[in-house]
NUDRENBA-608509 format. One line per 5 residues: number of its first residue (from 1); their letters; for each residue x, y, z of N, C-alpha, C, O. Coordinates in steps of 0.05 Angstrom, whole numbers, plus 5000, padded with zeros to 4 digits. Each point is the difference from the previous one (the first is absolute). Example, Ala and Ser with C-alpha at 12.3 -4.5 7.8 and 13.67 -1.06 7.14 Angstrom:
REM NUDRENBA-608509
1	AS	5264,4886,5156,4982,5024,5000,5018,5024,5000,5021,5000,5013; 4972,5021,4973,5016,5024,5001,4985,5022,5014,5010,5022,5004
END
This chain:
REM NUDRENBA-608509
1	XXXXX	9483,2792,5338,5032,4989,4984,4984,4969,4990,4985,4986,5015; 5021,5009,4959,4993,4980,4985,5023,4993,4976,5014,5017,4988; 4987,4955,5008,5013,4986,4979,5029,4994,5010,5010,4984,4985; 5007,5024,5035,5024,4997,5009,5000,4998,5032,4981,5003,5016; 5047,4990,4989,4999,5007,5031,5001,5033,5020,5013,5021,4995
6	XXXXX	4972,4973,5022,5005,5024,5016,5026,5009,5007,5020,4987,4999; 4977,5040,5010,5026,5012,5007,5012,4988,5036,5022,5003,5011; 4954,4983,5001,5003,4985,5021,5009,4971,5005,5003,4989,5022; 5001,4999,4945,5010,4973,4996,4969,4987,4996,5000,4984,4982; 4976,5021,5029,4975,4985,4995,5002,5001,4980,5018,5010,4987
11	XXXXX	4952,4971,5003,5001,4988,4971,4980,5016,5000,4988,5008,5020; 5006,5000,4944,4978,5016,4991,4975,4987,4992,5000,4976,4993; 4972,5040,5007,4981,4985,4992,4997,5016,4979,4994,5024,5001; 5010,4959,4971,4990,5010,4972,4966,5010,5003,4983,4991,5016; 5015,5028,4965,4971,5015,5000,4979,4979,4989,4998,4990,4977
16	XXXXX	4985,5007,5048,4977,4977,4991,5003,4976,5009,4981,4984,5003; 5048,5011,5001,5006,4967,5015,4993,5002,5035,5010,5018,5014; 4977,4969,4993,4996,4990,5027,5024,4991,5020,4997,4993,5024; 5025,5007,4963,5028,4995,5022,5026,5008,4988,5003,5004,4976; 5013,4997,5038,5027,5004,4990,5009,4989,4985,4994,4976,5002
21	XXXXX	5021,5029,4976,5013,4984,4981,5041,5003,5003,5009,5017,5015; 5004,4970,4974,5025,4996,5000,5014,4986,4984,4989,4978,4998; 5038,5022,4983,5007,4983,4983,4976,4981,4989,4981,5011,4988; 5019,4964,5015,4983,4986,4991,4986,4986,5022,5011,4985,5016; 4962,5021,4982,4978,4986,5025,4985,4984,4994,4983,5004,4982
26	XXXXX	5023,4960,5039,4982,4987,4982,4971,5002,5007,4990,5009,5021; 4997,4982,4959,4969,5003,5007,4977,4981,4986,5007,4993,4977; 4974,4999,5029,4974,4987,4983,4988,5012,4985,4991,5023,5004; 5006,4966,4976,4981,5017,4977,4980,4982,4996,5005,4977,4992; 4966,5034,5014,4982,4977,4982,4990,5012,4973,4995,5024,5000
31	XXXXX	5000,4964,4979,4993,5012,4977,4969,4980,4991,4992,4979,5012; 4996,5032,4967,4977,4992,4993,4999,4983,4976,4998,5010,4978; 5003,4960,5025,4992,4988,4978,4976,4996,4982,4978,5010,5007; 5025,4977,4973,4978,5004,4981,4980,4976,5009,4981,4993,4986; 5025,4995,5039,4979,4980,5007,4987,5018,5025,4989,4991,5020
36	XXXXX	5015,5030,4976,4991,5026,5024,5011,4991,5034,4989,5008,5020; 5031,4976,4978,5010,4997,5028,5029,5018,5000,5012,5008,4980; 4992,4995,5038,5030,5012,5011,5031,4986,5006,5010,4990,5020; 4997,5013,4963,5030,4983,4999,5017,5010,5023,5000,5024,5003; 5014,4961,5013,5019,5013,5019,5029,4992,4994,5005,4976,4998
41	XXXXX	5017,5047,4998,5024,4996,4998,5013,5020,5014,4991,5020,5010; 5036,4969,4988,5020,5021,5014,5007,5016,4980,5003,4994,4976; 5000,5037,5040,5013,5024,4978,5023,5016,5010,4999,5006,5024; 5019,5000,4965,5021,5013,5007,4999,5035,5000,5007,5009,4978; 4988,5005,5037,4994,5028,4992,5027,5017,5002,5015,5001,5019
46	XXXXX	4987,5013,4959,5024,5011,4997,4992,5031,5008,4986,5013,4984; 5024,4999,5042,4997,5028,5002,5018,5022,4989,5024,5000,5003; 4961,5022,4980,5009,5012,4992,5030,5023,5016,5001,5007,5024; 5020,4998,4952,5021,5016,5019,4988,5034,4997,5005,5018,5016; 4978,4984,4960,4984,5030,4996,4974,4994,5010,4988,4980,4995
51	XXXXX	5002,5043,5024,4976,4999,5003,4978,5001,4986,4978,4991,5007; 5028,5021,4972,4986,5002,4977,4992,4979,4984,4980,5002,4985; 5036,4977,5017,4997,4974,4984,4986,4979,5012,5001,4999,5025; 4987,4987,4964,4981,4977,5012,5012,4977,5012,5023,4996,4992; 4969,4988,5023,5006,4977,5016,4997,4979,4964,4986,5004,4980
56	XXXXX	5033,4976,5027,4998,4978,4978,5003,4981,5006,5014,4997,5020; 4976,4982,4967,5001,4969,5008,5016,4980,4970,5004,5013,4979; 5002,4965,5021,5005,4990,4984,4989,4973,4995,4998,4984,5019; 4995,5009,4962,4990,4965,4988,5015,4992,4987,5009,5012,4981; 4999,4957,5026,5013,4985,4986,4991,4976,4979,4999,4977,5007
61	XXXXX	4997,5031,4970,4986,4978,4982,4967,5000,4998,4986,5019,5006; 5007,4964,4988,4973,5000,4992,4983,4984,5026,4989,4977,5001; 5012,5044,5017,4991,4995,5030,4965,5008,4992,4989,5012,4982; 4998,4972,5046,4973,5016,5000,5002,5027,5006,4988,5017,4986; 5027,4992,5036,5005,5026,5003,5007,5019,4973,4989,5022,4999
66	XXXXX	5025,4973,4984,5002,5012,4978,4975,5000,4983,4988,5020,4993; 5005,4959,5002,4975,4998,4984,4974,5024,5011,4990,5018,4987; 5005,4972,5042,4984,5014,5012,5000,5040,5002,4983,5018,5002; 5045,4980,4996,5010,5029,5004,4994,5013,4971,4992,5023,5000; 5012,4964,4976,4999,5004,4974,4966,5002,4993,4990,5018,4986
71	XXXXX	4998,4964,5025,4976,4994,4990,4981,5018,5016,4983,5013,4987; 5019,4989,5042,4986,5015,5016,5012,5023,5006,4986,5018,5010; 5041,4988,4986,5009,5035,5007,5004,5003,5030,5001,5023,5009; 5001,4958,5006,5005,5009,5031,4997,4977,5020,4993,4979,4988; 5009,5017,5032,4994,4989,5021,4998,5012,5032,4993,5023,5003
76	XXXXX	5012,4962,5016,4994,5005,5029,5029,4988,5007,5008,4977,4996; 5004,5043,5013,5034,4996,5016,4995,4992,5027,4982,5012,5011; 5033,4967,5004,4988,5006,5030,5026,4996,5015,5019,4994,4987; 4983,5007,5034,5022,5003,5023,4993,4992,5020,4984,5011,5015; 5034,4956,4990,4987,4986,5017,5031,4988,5019,5022,5000,4989
81	XXXXX	4975,4992,5036,5024,4992,5012,4995,4966,5007,5013,4986,5016; 4966,5008,4969,4998,4967,4998,5011,4987,4988,4989,4997,4978; 5040,4987,5024,5014,4985,4980,4985,4972,4985,5009,4988,4980; 4975,5009,5030,4983,4980,4985,4989,5011,4980,4998,4989,4978; 4991,5040,5029,4991,5009,4969,5015,5006,4982,4990,5004,4978
86	XXXXX	5034,4998,5027,5025,5000,4982,5005,4983,4983,5004,5003,4976; 4996,4965,5045,5010,4983,4984,4977,4995,4970,5003,4996,4975; 4970,5005,5048,4976,4990,4978,5003,5017,4968,4995,4992,4978; 5014,5035,5030,4989,5016,4975,5034,4994,4980,5001,5001,4976; 5019,4994,5036,5025,4996,4992,5001,4980,4979,5006,5004,4976
91	XXXXX	4986,4970,5038,5007,4971,4989,4973,4987,4995,5000,4976,4995; 4974,5040,5007,4978,4975,4993,4982,5016,4982,5003,5024,4995; 4979,4961,4997,4973,5021,4986,4976,4998,5011,4985,4980,5000; 5013,5044,5011,4975,5000,5024,4984,5028,4990,5009,5022,4994; 4964,4969,5006,4981,5012,4992,4982,5012,5015,4995,4984,5019
96	XXXXX	4988,5040,4984,4990,5008,5027,4974,5010,4988,4997,5002,4976; 4983,5003,5042,4972,5016,4989,5002,5028,5006,4987,5016,4987; 5029,4993,5038,5003,5030,4996,5032,5004,5003,5019,4988,5008; 4975,5038,4979,5031,5013,4999,5021,5011,5021,5024,5005,4997; 4962,4999,5020,5009,5008,5029,5009,4966,5013,4985,4982,4992
101	XXXXX	5036,5010,5024,5004,4979,5015,5001,5000,5027,5012,5020,5009; 4979,4964,5007,4991,5002,5025,5030,5010,5016,5002,5016,5018; 5022,4968,4968,5021,5013,5020,5015,5025,4991,5021,5006,5010; 4967,5008,4970,5010,5030,4995,4998,5019,5016,4978,5003,5011; 5044,5012,4995,5003,5023,5017,4992,5024,4993,4988,5018,5012
106	XXXXX	5021,4982,4962,4989,5022,4986,4992,4997,4972,4996,4976,4998; 4999,5035,4979,4991,4999,4977,4995,5023,4990,4988,5019,5011; 5022,4980,4962,4996,5021,4977,4991,4988,4973,5013,4983,4988; 4962,5029,5004,4994,4993,4971,5013,5010,4987,5005,5022,5011; 5008,4975,4962,5013,5009,4979,4992,4996,4977,4986,4981,4994
111	XXXXX	5024,5041,4985,4995,4997,4975,5022,5000,4987,5014,5019,5003; 4996,4958,4975,5033,5000,4987,4996,5007,4978,4979,4999,4988; 5045,5008,5004,5008,5004,4963,5029,4996,5003,5016,5010,5015; 4985,4971,4965,5024,4986,4987,5025,5027,4997,4997,5019,4985; 5023,4977,5028,5019,5028,4986,5028,4992,5000,5019,5015,5003
116	XXXXX	4983,4954,4993,5024,4988,4984,4998,4970,5000,4984,4987,5013; 5036,5005,4969,4998,4973,4991,5031,4993,4999,5015,5019,4996; 4995,4958,5005,5027,4983,4994,4993,4975,5000,4979,4991,5008; 5044,4995,4981,5004,4973,5002,5019,4984,5004,5017,4998,4982; 4985,4988,5042,5029,4984,5012,4993,4970,4999,4983,4990,5014
121	XXXXX	5029,4998,4969,5004,4964,4994,4975,4997,5001,4987,4993,5020; 4999,5015,4947,4965,5004,4996,4983,5003,5013,4979,4990,4991; 5018,5025,5035,4994,5008,5022,4986,5030,4993,5016,5018,4999; 4957,4988,4995,5001,5028,4998,4993,5003,5028,4986,4986,5015; 5030,5044,4990,4992,5018,5026,4987,5026,4997,5014,5017,4990
126	XXXXX	4965,4988,5016,4983,5023,4998,4999,5016,5027,4996,4990,5022; 5008,5030,4973,5006,5022,5022,4964,5019,4995,4991,5009,4979; 4998,4991,5044,4976,5012,5009,5002,5022,5016,5013,5002,5021; 4971,5020,4968,5000,5026,5024,4969,4988,5013,4982,4987,4989; 5021,5022,5036,4981,4993,5020,4982,5034,4999,5011,5021,4994
131	XXXXX	4973,4976,5012,4983,5032,4999,4976,4997,5023,4978,4993,4993; 5028,5012,5032,4979,4995,5026,4974,5008,4989,4996,5020,4986; 4985,4961,5023,4973,5021,4996,4985,5004,5029,4990,5021,5008; 5011,4951,5006,4995,5010,5029,5011,4974,5015,5007,4978,4991; 4993,5031,5031,5012,4976,5028,4991,5007,5018,4984,5019,5002
136	XXXXX	5028,4961,5022,4989,5002,5027,5024,4991,5021,5013,4981,4990; 4995,5024,5030,5009,4983,5020,4980,4986,5014,4985,5014,5015; 5012,4956,4984,4988,4987,5021,4999,4994,5028,4981,4999,5016; 5048,4997,4988,5011,5001,5029,5029,5010,4998,5014,5002,4980; 4993,5007,5053,5026,5010,5001,5015,4979,5020,4992,4989,5020
141	XXXXX	5034,5010,4968,5017,4988,5031,5026,5012,4996,5010,5013,4981; 5000,4979,5044,5027,5015,5005,5016,4977,4979,4995,4976,4996; 5021,5039,4996,5033,4986,4986,5011,4982,5018,5009,5007,5022; 4991,4962,4969,5024,4991,5007,5011,4981,4978,4992,4996,4976; 5023,4995,5034,5024,4987,4980,5010,4969,5004,5017,4995,5017
146	XXXXX	4974,4989,4971,5005,4974,4996,5014,4987,4981,4990,4996,4977; 5035,4995,5030,5017,4994,4970,4984,4973,4992,5010,4992,4978; 4964,4986,5032,4994,4988,4998,4977,5002,4977,4991,4980,4988; 5001,5052,5008,4979,5009,4983,5019,5004,4973,4995,4988,4979; 5030,5031,5024,5009,4993,4980,5016,4989,4980,5006,5007,4977
151	XXXXX	5001,4967,5041,5001,4981,4984,4977,4979,4991,5007,4979,4989; 4982,5024,5014,4967,4982,4990,4998,5022,4967,5004,4989,4978; 4992,5037,5023,5002,5017,4979,5021,4996,4979,4997,4996,4976; 5031,5008,5039,5018,4992,4977,5007,4973,4981,5014,4996,4979; 4966,4984,5043,4998,4977,4989,4984,4996,4980,5005,4986,4981
156	XXXXX	4968,5029,5023,4985,4991,4978,5015,5016,4971,4994,4996,4977; 5021,5018,5030,5012,5006,4977,5021,4985,4985,5003,5002,4976; 5012,4980,5041,5018,4982,4984,4982,4974,5003,5009,4978,4992; 4969,5023,5018,4988,4972,4987,4979,5004,4978,4989,4981,4989; 5008,5043,5005,4984,4995,4979,5021,5008,4968,4990,5006,4978
161	XXXXX	5034,4991,5026,5026,5005,4976,4998,4975,4997,4993,4995,4977; 5010,4976,5047,5002,4978,4991,4996,4988,4977,4976,4999,4997; 5036,4989,4983,4996,4992,4973,4991,5031,4981,4981,4999,4984; 5034,5027,5020,4992,5013,4981,5033,5010,4986,5019,5007,5014; 4982,4991,4958,5021,5006,4990,5020,5014,5006,4992,5017,5016
166	XXXXX	5023,4985,4982,5018,5023,5016,5008,5004,5022,5016,5018,5007; 4972,4963,5008,5002,4999,5036,5019,4972,5003,4998,4980,4987; 5020,5026,5036,5020,4973,5006,4981,4985,5019,4991,5011,5020; 5002,4960,4975,4983,4990,5019,5021,4992,5025,4992,5001,5023; 5031,4991,4972,5009,4994,5029,5000,5028,5017,4990,5000,5022
171	XXXXX	5021,5024,4965,4995,5026,5022,4980,5000,5006,4995,5001,5024; 4990,4998,4964,4966,5004,5010,4988,4984,5029,4986,5007,5019; 5027,4967,4973,4994,4980,5020,5021,5003,5025,4990,4995,5022; 5034,5014,4977,5008,5012,5025,4987,5022,5010,4996,5002,5025; 4996,5015,4961,4980,5024,5014,4982,4989,5012,4997,5005,5024
176	XXXXX	4987,4977,4965,4978,4993,5014,5012,4976,5029,4985,4998,5020; 5034,4991,4979,5008,4988,5023,5006,5033,5027,4986,5005,5020; 5031,5006,4974,5000,5024,5009,4977,5008,5013,4997,4997,5025; 4986,5013,4959,4975,5014,5014,4989,4982,5010,4984,5013,5013; 5010,4960,4992,4989,4982,5010,5013,4995,5026,4987,4998,5021
181	XXXXX	5037,5001,4977,5013,5006,5038,4992,5022,5015,4994,4999,5024; 5003,5029,4959,4993,5017,5012,4969,4999,5008,4992,5004,5023; 4995,4991,4959,4969,4993,5010,4994,4987,5027,4986,5006,5019; 5033,4971,4975,5004,4979,5027,5006,5012,5027,4986,4998,5020; 5039,5015,4977,5011,5014,5024,4980,5030,5008,4992,5006,5023
186	XXXXX	5006,5007,4957,4993,5028,5004,4965,5006,4999,4991,5020,5011; 4991,4960,4975,4981,5006,4991,4979,4987,5023,5005,4982,5016; 4976,5027,4982,4971,4994,5018,4984,4980,4988,5008,4991,4978; 4967,5001,5033,4987,4979,4986,4991,5003,4971,5000,4984,4981; 4990,5047,5024,4992,5010,4964,5021,4994,4973,4995,4994,4976
191	XXXXX	5035,5010,5044,5019,5003,4978,5006,4963,4986,5004,4987,4979; 4993,5012,5045,5007,4957,4991,4980,4989,4989,5003,4983,4983; 4966,5027,5029,4984,4994,4983,4996,5012,4965,4984,4991,4983; 5029,5023,5015,5008,5017,4970,5019,4981,4988,4996,4993,4977; 5027,4998,5038,5019,4993,4992,4993,4963,4991,5012,4989,4981
196	XXXXX	4976,5004,5030,4990,4974,4993,4982,5000,4973,5002,4987,4979; 4983,5029,5027,4994,5007,4970,5010,5006,4976,4991,4994,4978; 5029,5019,5027,5024,4999,4978,5011,4974,4992,5006,4993,4977; 4998,4992,5051,5008,4978,4990,4979,4976,4984,5007,4981,4986; 4975,5025,5020,4973,4984,4996,4993,5003,4957,4991,4987,4981
201	XXXXX	5020,5042,5025,4990,5006,4970,5014,4990,4985,4990,4988,4981; 5038,5016,5023,5025,5002,4983,5014,4972,4997,5006,4990,4979; 4996,5001,5044,5012,4973,5008,5034,5004,4995,5015,4984,4988; 4991,5040,5024,5029,5009,4995,5026,4983,5013,5024,4998,4994; 4960,4991,5027,5015,4985,5021,5009,4974,4989,5024,4996,4999
206	XXXXX	4958,4986,4991,5008,4981,4980,5016,5000,4976,5010,4982,4988; 4991,5046,5008,5012,5004,4968,5029,5005,5025,5019,4986,4994; 4982,5025,5021,5027,5010,5018,5008,4974,5002,5022,4998,4988; 4970,4977,5022,5015,4982,5012,5004,4980,4974,5010,4978,5006; 4986,5025,4973,5006,4979,4978,5027,5015,4978,5009,4990,4980
211	X	4999,5037,5033,5021,5014,4996,5027,4992,5015,5020,5013,4996
END
């Protein structure tokens, strides 16, 4: 069964994908740029409600991922539990020589097709249908739950919206304070290192102190 949750409540694996998806699954995508290097970025994967529909993703504005999707027609979607990889992907400009990252637990090469477009506060949001070509599971892990990891991922979303029109800065800073506290209390060394990178890249703590 694919495209929706199984009757036993477990997640479904869409046809051609190496892992199960539900709701919006956070991933990292590498796309080939005009300099023949692979740009690393965060990408939310929207699982389809109908098994006959494709997995979709959105790009916001004129990003490198948008450009490379449009010009190259695809990329390599990757799944990782390394919080530092998420921070690098979401908040920094990172380019690598190989499409599959060392921290990837699974990957899938996809072709993409733009299937929708809308504008919100002068930002063009494009929806892409992702069609898997080939993929692999690199390593299997026993699932564990760590609130620190989830806080890092959510913090990258809040941090990436700082200074973006339409988002309240005070509210975003409040979220970052909360996520920082969760990481300090619940995270391990990797989560704390990842959050330190958020601090360094965005300087949000200094902005918070000024308010």
